[in-house]
C-alpha positions as CSV (number, residue, x, y, z in Angstrom):
1,M,-4.0,26.0,6.5
2,Y,-1.3,24.6,8.4
3,D,-3.9,23.2,10.9
4,L,-6.2,22.1,7.8
5,G,-2.7,20.0,7.1
6,L,-2.3,18.5,9.6
7,S,-6.3,17.6,10.3
8,Y,-6.1,15.8,6.8
9,Y,-2.7,14.2,7.9
10,S,-4.8,12.3,10.5
11,L,-7.0,11.1,8.5
12,G,-4.8,9.3,6.0
13,R,-5.7,12.2,3.2
14,V,-1.6,12.4,2.8
15,A,-1.9,14.4,-0.5
16,D,-4.7,16.7,1.0
17,A,-2.5,17.8,3.9
18,E,0.8,18.4,1.4
19,A,-1.2,20.7,-0.7
20,A,-2.6,22.5,2.4
21,M,1.2,22.6,4.1
22,Q,2.7,24.0,0.5
23,N,-0.3,26.7,0.4
24,A,0.6,28.0,3.9
25,L,4.0,28.2,2.9
26,K,3.0,29.9,0.0
27,L,0.7,32.2,1.8
28,D,4.3,33.3,4.2
29,G,6.9,31.5,4.1
30,A,8.0,33.1,7.4
31,F,5.0,32.6,9.1
32,S,5.1,31.2,13.3
33,Q,4.5,27.3,12.0
34,A,6.5,27.8,8.8
35,A,9.5,25.7,10.2
36,A,7.1,22.9,11.0
37,A,5.4,22.8,7.5
38,K,8.7,22.6,5.8
39,H,9.8,19.4,8.0
40,F,6.7,18.2,7.8
41,L,7.1,18.4,3.7
42,S,10.4,16.9,3.9
43,M,8.6,13.8,6.0
44,M,6.7,13.6,3.3
45,A,9.0,13.3,0.4
46,L,11.5,10.4,2.5
47,T,8.2,7.8,2.6
48,K,7.9,8.5,-0.9
49,N,11.5,7.5,-1.3
50,P,13.2,4.2,1.0
51,E,16.4,4.9,-0.5
52,K,16.8,8.5,0.9
53,A,14.3,7.7,4.1
54,R,17.1,5.0,5.0
55,A,20.0,7.7,4.4
56,A,18.0,10.3,7.0
57,A,17.8,7.6,9.9
58,A,19.7,9.4,11.8
59,E,17.4,12.8,11.7
60,I,14.6,10.8,12.2
61,Q,15.7,9.4,15.0
62,N,16.9,12.8,16.6
63,T,13.0,14.2,15.4
64,L,11.5,10.7,17.7
65,K,13.8,11.7,20.4
66,S,11.8,15.1,20.7
67,A,8.4,14.3,19.3
68,P,8.2,10.7,19.9
69,H,4.6,10.4,19.2
70,Y,4.9,12.7,15.6
71,V,3.4,10.2,13.0
72,P,4.9,11.5,10.0
73,A,8.1,10.9,11.4
74,L,7.2,7.3,12.7
75,M,5.9,6.2,9.6
76,V,9.5,7.3,7.6
77,S,11.4,4.9,11.0
78,A,8.1,1.8,10.2
79,I,9.6,2.1,6.1
80,I,13.0,2.4,7.4
81,C,12.7,-0.7,8.8
82,E,11.0,-3.0,6.1
83,Q,13.9,-1.3,3.8
84,E,16.5,-3.3,6.7
85,N,14.1,-6.5,7.0
86,S,13.2,-5.6,10.5
87,I,9.5,-7.0,10.0
88,M,8.0,-6.6,13.5
89,A,9.7,-3.4,14.2
90,A,8.0,-1.9,11.5
91,K,4.6,-4.3,12.7
92,Q,5.2,-2.3,16.0
93,T,5.7,1.0,14.9
94,Y,2.5,0.9,12.3
95,E,0.2,-0.4,15.4
96,A,1.7,2.4,17.5
97,I,0.7,4.3,14.4
98,L,-3.0,3.3,14.5
99,A,-3.4,3.3,18.0
100,R,-2.7,7.2,18.0
101,T,-4.6,7.5,14.8
102,P,-6.8,4.9,13.8
103,L,-8.0,6.3,10.5
104,F,-4.8,6.6,9.4
105,A,-5.2,4.3,6.0
106,P,-1.4,4.6,4.7
107,A,-0.4,3.0,8.1
108,A,-3.1,-0.1,7.8
109,K,-2.0,0.2,4.1
110,R,1.6,-1.0,5.0
111,L,0.7,-3.1,7.9
112,A,-2.0,-5.1,6.1
113,T,0.7,-6.0,3.3
114,L,3.7,-7.2,6.1
115,Y,0.9,-9.6,7.3
116,A,0.1,-10.5,3.6
117,E,3.8,-10.8,2.7
118,N,5.9,-11.2,5.6
119,L,3.4,-12.5,8.5
120,H,1.3,-15.0,6.4
121,D,-1.6,-13.7,8.1
122,D,-4.2,-13.5,6.2
123,K,-7.5,-13.0,8.5
124,K,-5.0,-9.9,9.6
125,A,-4.6,-8.9,6.4
126,F,-7.5,-8.8,5.2
127,E,-9.1,-6.8,8.0
128,L,-6.7,-4.0,7.8
129,A,-7.0,-4.2,3.8
130,K,-11.0,-3.6,4.4
131,Q,-10.4,-0.8,7.1
132,A,-7.5,0.8,4.6
133,R,-9.9,0.6,1.3
134,E,-13.0,2.1,3.0
135,M,-11.2,5.3,4.1
136,N,-9.1,5.3,0.6
137,P,-11.6,3.6,-1.6
138,D,-9.8,5.3,-4.5
139,D,-6.2,3.9,-3.5
140,P,-5.3,1.1,-6.5
141,E,-2.6,-0.4,-4.6
142,L,-5.3,-1.2,-1.9
143,T,-7.5,-2.8,-4.3
144,K,-4.5,-4.9,-5.7
145,L,-4.2,-6.3,-2.0
146,L,-7.3,-6.6,-0.9
147,G,-7.8,-8.5,-4.5
148,I,-5.4,-11.0,-3.8
149,I,-5.6,-11.5,-0.2
150,V,-9.5,-12.0,-1.0
151,F,-8.1,-14.7,-3.8
152,R,-6.4,-16.6,-1.0
153,R,-9.9,-16.3,1.1
154,G,-11.6,-18.1,-1.5
155,D,-14.0,-15.3,-2.8
156,Y,-12.7,-15.8,-6.4
157,P,-15.8,-13.4,-7.8
158,R,-15.2,-10.7,-5.4
159,S,-11.1,-11.0,-6.0
160,A,-11.9,-11.1,-9.6
161,Q,-13.9,-7.8,-9.6
162,L,-11.4,-5.7,-7.6
163,L,-8.4,-6.9,-9.9
164,K,-10.2,-6.3,-12.8
165,E,-10.6,-3.1,-11.3
166,S,-6.8,-2.5,-10.2
167,A,-5.9,-3.7,-14.1
168,R,-8.1,-0.7,-15.1
169,N,-6.0,1.1,-13.1
170,D,-2.4,-0.5,-14.5
171,A,-2.6,-3.1,-17.4
172,T,1.0,-4.2,-17.1
173,D,0.9,-5.6,-13.6
174,P,1.9,-9.7,-14.3
175,N,0.5,-10.5,-10.7
176,V,-2.5,-8.8,-10.9
177,L,-3.8,-10.3,-14.1
178,Y,-1.9,-14.0,-13.0
179,Y,-4.4,-13.8,-10.1
180,L,-7.1,-12.5,-12.1
181,G,-6.7,-14.7,-14.1
182,M,-6.5,-17.2,-11.9
183,A,-10.0,-16.5,-10.3
184,Q,-11.0,-16.2,-13.7
185,S,-10.4,-19.8,-13.8
186,H,-12.1,-20.9,-10.4
187,M,-14.9,-19.8,-11.7
188,K,-15.0,-21.8,-14.6
189,D,-14.3,-18.7,-16.7
190,T,-11.6,-20.5,-19.4
191,K,-11.9,-18.1,-22.0
192,E,-11.2,-15.2,-20.0
193,S,-8.7,-17.0,-17.6
194,V,-6.7,-18.3,-20.7
195,Q,-6.7,-14.5,-22.2
196,T,-5.6,-13.0,-18.9
197,L,-3.0,-15.6,-18.1
198,R,-1.5,-15.2,-21.4
199,K,-1.5,-10.8,-21.1
200,A,0.4,-12.4,-17.8
201,L,3.0,-14.4,-19.0
202,A,3.6,-12.1,-21.9
203,L,4.9,-9.6,-19.2
204,N,7.1,-11.6,-18.0
205,L,5.5,-13.1,-15.0
206,N,8.1,-14.4,-12.3
207,Q,8.0,-17.9,-11.0
208,P,6.0,-19.5,-9.7
209,F,3.4,-18.3,-10.8
210,A,4.7,-18.7,-14.6
211,D,5.0,-22.3,-14.4
212,E,1.0,-22.5,-12.8
213,A,-0.2,-20.2,-15.4
214,K,1.3,-22.0,-18.0
215,R,-0.5,-25.9,-16.5
216,V,-3.6,-23.7,-16.3
217,I,-3.4,-22.6,-19.7
218,A,-2.3,-26.5,-20.6
219,A,-5.3,-27.9,-18.7
220,S,-8.0,-25.7,-20.6
221,K,-9.5,-26.9,-23.7
222,P,-8.9,-25.6,-27.2
223,L,-10.4,-22.1,-27.8
């Protein structure tokens, strides 16, 4: 079960990896790799809680000193870099992870987000997000990210398709609804666009998106 967990993790199947590690410990809490399994699970917990990850920075560095290629610790290290706004350091760490485990979708997703939101390279962001989604098609965050990137690339029908899928998973995300409404506007689907943008505004859409949504609604013909 321990080896299965590592195999799952190398493929980016994090939930399956965690379950396998937990099952290994349930079967025998004192087996030969029990300490490693517990350490693995502690790394998984830190990736889900960035604030706790920052508090554990010294522990992560100690882990990487003894095992510099240990991907769970590298993931936490990259997340800490993001929290500290060390974007290039985070980028380099995610790239190192993907060089070692090319099918690791979580690193590809976070790197795609960095390219889209911080490094302003939608071409690279698209390539990484598409790659990550192929490995993990059911990830709602990836669907949203890819939908926004595709919108910025001008493929409004594909963007609308992805963002509708994302909205079905979370109908309370104003940014998803904003980009969906704008894609519908570009597709001349005025009625749907106005309805979607109004929903986004009702969810306290941030600036400057709110002003743009109001402009599009005002410019639309009366329904």
